[in-house]
N, C-alpha and C positions, 0 to 999 in steps of 0.2 A: 393361384400362385403356393408354390410349394414353399413355404416360409421356412422349413429346416434347412433347405439348400440355399435359398435366395440369403437368408441373414448373414451367413459367415462370408458369402461374397461382397455384399454391401459393406461389412465391417472392414474385412480386410482392404477393401478400396479405401475407406475413410483412412485407416492407420498406416497405409503405405508409405505416406512422406515421413514417419516416425519410425521406421523398423531398424534405424541404425541407434536408435537411444540405449542408454546403459540399462535400464530396467523399465519395463510397464508394471505399475502398481495398480490396482483396482480397487476403487472406493465399495467395499464390501459391505453393506449393512444387514444383508440377508433376506432383503426384500424380494418381491419379483424382479423388478427391472436390473438390479446387480446380479442376482442370482442367474439371469438370463446371460449377461455380459461376461460373467466370470466362466460359465459354462461353455459359451462360445469360444472364449479365448483360450481355455484350456484344451478344447477339441482341435481348435486350429494349430496349436502347437504340436499336435502328434504329427501334423503333416507339412507344416510350413517352419521354415527358419525365422524364429520371433525372437525378440529379447527375452530374458527371462523374466518370468511372471511372476508376482507375488501380490498379496491382498492385504488391506489394513481395514482393520473394523473399528469405528470409533464407539464408545460406550458413554452414552450421556447421563446416565444414572438418573433419568428424570420419572421414570415409573418403574414399579417393583418387577413388572413382568420382563422388562428387559435385561433383567439380571441373567436370565437363561438364554440370550441371544449370542453372547460370545461363543458358547459352547457349541450352538447349532451351528454357528460360523466355521469353527475349528471343525467339526465334523465332514462338514459340505468341502472345505478346502483339502482336508486330508484324502477324502475319497478321490478328488480330482488331481492330487500331487501338486497342489499350489501352497507355498509357505504363506503363513498367516502373522500378520502383527495385530495384537489387540491393544488399543490406547484408551484410557479412561481420562476424561476431560471434566473440569468443573465448569458448570454453565452458570454464567453471573446472573443474579436477578436483575429483572428490568421491564419495562412495560410490555415488551415483545419476546415472548420466550423462543417464538421461532427464530427470531433472529439471533438472539443470544446463543442459541443451540447451534446456528449456523456458524458464528463467530467463533465458537469454540472448536467445532468441527475443523473449520479451515484453519485455525491454528496450528492444530495438530498435524494437519496435511501439511503445512509449510515446513514445520518442525521436521517432518520424515522425510521429505523429498530432498535428494543429493543433485549434485550437477548432473544435467543430461537425464534425470530421470523423469518420466513421464507418469502422472497421475489420471487413470482413466475413469470417469464418473459415467452413470447410467441414466442421466436426463434424455427423455424421448421427445418426440413431436407433440405430445398431448402435455407435457410439462412445459414445453416452449410456449405454446397457446395459452396454457393458463397463466403463465407468467407474462405475457404481452396484455391480456386482458386485466391482471391484477395491477399492472403499472399503469395501465390507461385510466384505471379506475383512480389511482392517486395521483393523476394530472402529471404524468412523467413527460419528459422532452425526449427528444431524438435518440439520444444515449440509452436511456431507460427504456423505451419501446423496441430498441433492438434486442432485447431480452439477453438471453444467454448466448454469449459468443462460443464457437465451437472450440476455439482455441484461446489461450492468454497464458502468459507468464505465472507462475504459482512458485514462490519461494526461489530455491535455485533451480528448478525445474520448469515444467509446462502442465497445464491441467488441460485435457480434451476431452469432449463429449462428442464421442462417435455415433451416438445412436439418435440424434437429433431427427433424422429424416425417417426414423421408425415409430410406428405407432404403438400405443399401449397393447391394442388388441393383437398385432403381430407378434409382440413379445408374450402374451398369454398365450397365443397358438403355438409358439416354440416351446414353451415350457410345459404345456400339456404333452405335445409330441414326444419330448425327451422325458417324461415322468419325472420332471424336478418337483422339489419340496422347497417352500419358502416361508418366511416369515409374514405374518399379518399383523401390522402394527396397529393395535387399537385405538391409538391416538388419530390414526386417519378417518375415524368415522365421528371425530368431534366438530361439529359444524361452526364453534367458535374460532376455530383457525381459518382464516379467509381462503386460504388455497383450498382447505377442505371443502367448503361451503362452493366455490366455482366448481370444484370438481364433480360433486355429487348433486348438487341442486340447479346449478345455472347450466353448466355443459350438456347435461342430457336434454334440457329444453330447448337449447340453441340447435343441437343435432336433430331434433325432430323437424326442425324448419329448415335447417341448413346442415344437412349429413356430413358435409366436407369443411364444417366450421374449424375443426381443428388444424386441419391442412391448410386452408386459406389464411387462417391468424398466423401460423408458423411462418408461411411465405410472406405475410406482411412483416413479419420480424425480420427476416431476412433482408427485406426491402430496406428497411429501417438501418439494419445494420452496413448496409452499402452506403447509405446517406451519411450515417455517421463517419465512416472511412472518409469519405469527400470532407466533411467537416474538420476531420482531423488533418488532412493533408492542408487544407487552408490554414489551421491552428498553426502546424509547422512553418508554413510561409511567414505567417504573421510574426510568429515569436522568432524566427531568424533576426528580423529586424530590432528585436528588444533583448537579444542576449550578446551585445556589445560589451567588451571588457568593462570594468569599473575599478576604481582606485583602491577598491577594498576586497578584491578578488580573494586575497589571502585569508580572509576568514573562513572560506570553505562552504558558505552559505550560499543558497540558490537565491538569485535576484534576478530581476528585468529592469532595462530601462523604461522608465515612465514615458518619456515622449513619444516614442513610435507607436505605445499602447494609446495615447491620448488621441493620435491621428487617426485611429481605426474608428469604425462606426459602433455605437453600443453593442450590437448584436456579435459583431467580430470581436469586441474586446471581451465580451463574456464568453464566446467559443474559444479564444486563445489562452485566457485564463483556466477555464475549465480543463483544458488538456493540460496544462501545465501543473496545475493543483491535484490532478487525479491521484498520481503516484502517492501524495503526501497526504492526504486528507480527504474527508467525506465531502462531496459537492454540496454546496448550500441549496436550499431550496428557493423557490422564485422570489418569496418576500425577502428572504436573507442576503439577497444579491444587493439590497440598498447600502450594505456595508461596504461595498466596493464603489460604489458612486460617491459615497462619503469620504472615503480615502483618497480617490483621485482628485475629487474638486476642493478638497480641505486647502486654507490658505499657506503660503509657500513657508510661514515660519512654525506651523502646527506641526503635531506628531501623531497623526492619525493611526489607528489601529483596528484592525478588522480581526474580529475573535473567531475562528474556525474550529473544527474539532481536531484536537491534538497539537495545535498550535496557532500562530497569530500571523496575519500579514502587516507589516509596517512599510512605511514610506520614509526614506531619508536619502541625502545625497543623489536626488534625482533618480531613485531606483525604488522599485517595491521589493520586500525581502520576506522571504519564507522563514519564520524562526519556530522550530518544534518547541514542544512543551520542555524537552531535554534543555535546551538552550536557554529558556526562561528561567529554569530552575536559579535561585541565589547560589552563589559561590561561597565557599568558606571562607574563614578570615585569614591573616597573614600566616605565611609559612616561611620557616626560618631555612635559609640556604647554607648548609653546614659546608659544602664543597661546591664552591663555584665552576671548578673545572669539570663538573658533571651535571648535566642536564637535571633540571628540577622538574618533577612531575606535579602538577597542580590538581588537587581533587575536584574533579568535575569540569576542568578547564584547560586541558592539552598539558603543555611543558614549555618551560622557558629556558634557553641556553644563554650564556656568556660568551661570544668569541672575541678571542684576542687576550690580553693579559687583564684578567678581573682587578679590580679595586682591593686594596689590602683592607682588612677588618671584618667583622661581622655584618652579612647581609641577610636581608629578608625581602620576600616580594609581599606587598599589599595590595588592598583594592580601594578604588576611590570611596571617600566617605563625604567630600565636600570641604571646601577651604585650603586643599593642597596648594602650596607655592614650591615653583621650581626656578632654581638660579641658572641662566643663559649666559654664555660668553657674549659681552658686548651688549646684553639686553638687560641686564640687571635680575632682580626677581620678577618673575612673572605668574600669575593666578592660573593653576592648571585649566581650569574651565574656559578661559579665554584662550589659552593655547590650542585646547581641543576644538574650539569653535573655529580657530584659525585653520586648522587640518580637516575641517567637514566631517569628523568623526561621529558617525551615528549615535543617537541617544541609547540605544539598545546595546552597543557595544563598550559605552564607557565604564559601566560597572564590572565589567569583564577583563580589561584591559589590565596586564601585570605592571605594578609599579615597583622599581627597584629602591629599596631603601637601605641607607646605612645609618644606623640609629634613627634620629627625626629627620635627616636629610633624604629628600627625593633625589636620586640620582638619575634616573631614566624613566621613560615610559616606552614599552615595548612596541617594535614596528613602525613607529612614526618617526619620519626622516627628520632630523634637527633634534629629536627629543629623547632618540635611543641609545646616544652615545654621548661620551663627553667631547669637550672640544679639539682635545688631540686625537680623536680618533682610536686610542688606544684598545678599547672594546667596544662590543655592540651588543645589546640587549634583544634576542628575537624570541618570539613566542609562536608557537603553533597550537592552534586552538584544539587541534584532533579532530578525529572522525565524530561528526556530529548526527544523531538520528535526524532524518530527514521527515519524518512522518509517519502515517499510518500505512504505509506502502504493504 
């Protein structure tokens, strides 16, 4: 095989659906894989009409030797005529330095990508095989065993991996033929990192008995990807039954009707919920899924909560609700409303407005503390807690509902029919909770 001719053709075929993108950005570490990808694209740009190319190098600052890498990357990009952006990131300490570095790196990628831009990364077939084996050893399900997808949304753009059908050996041959130079990361020789151990100690032994091990494992990952696609299709069908409108849709929170979920088998429940939760949180491991069983099966008068990464799943008003940590943060205290003719911004809680002729006198917005009483036409004074129970207001909303006060008199409760306006209907209190962070997407 003449790799130097074959690789550009195969790469261009993989990228053909994306030639109308605004920009192709190459994630350029300076290592062998990304150096070959950058060189291939820069060479193709001389003979093909491609989107503008640029590169981005993430400097993690984890080892002293890495301080020289940005200059190497600048030199390579300058020689190829490709603009380079160097971004320094702060890697948060944690149990897994690999995962923390990846999180920091992808956070920088998300921040850099603009609409209709594409980020190209250089993972190859051997990386895919290592990912599959690594996840298999961790007990991953179908989603995990699908390993790395060829493409997925990332920030405002897309992430593409156009070399997943190319072996590491082919990249080495191309680099040698083209006389390329690249960085050898010394941390790649540290066997304390699981992937390094698999790459240097396990795969050579596998290849002695099964020379095509990497290719066949990567093919299995592709099969798992197809299976996951079918599971996603089934999840969308099941979720369609659970996304019926609810009485509190105006909250702007994501929720599902519980009854259609309960009608599914446990396996289909987990599949549908996994699909729904994926953009918002890290999916729980097998043992932690007992939290869903507890939430689903709790008594009707209970207030079950399932804590997940970055938020919680609550059950209320016949639905399950995703509440991000942003929503769960307590709101500040009372806010004076100097000019009721103008909407009032509530710190961390959207805004309220008075539609119509506002009541005279000083007004302020407060939040529920307990023991509030409200006077209603024809009903006399009623305990606010009982009124909220009558309306079926979810418990997690009650502490955020804006309450309009004149002095010590409770005049209105935002957005609740019969409580949001006086008897004569001369004005109405409306609350727009505002755009809420949906989670860890």
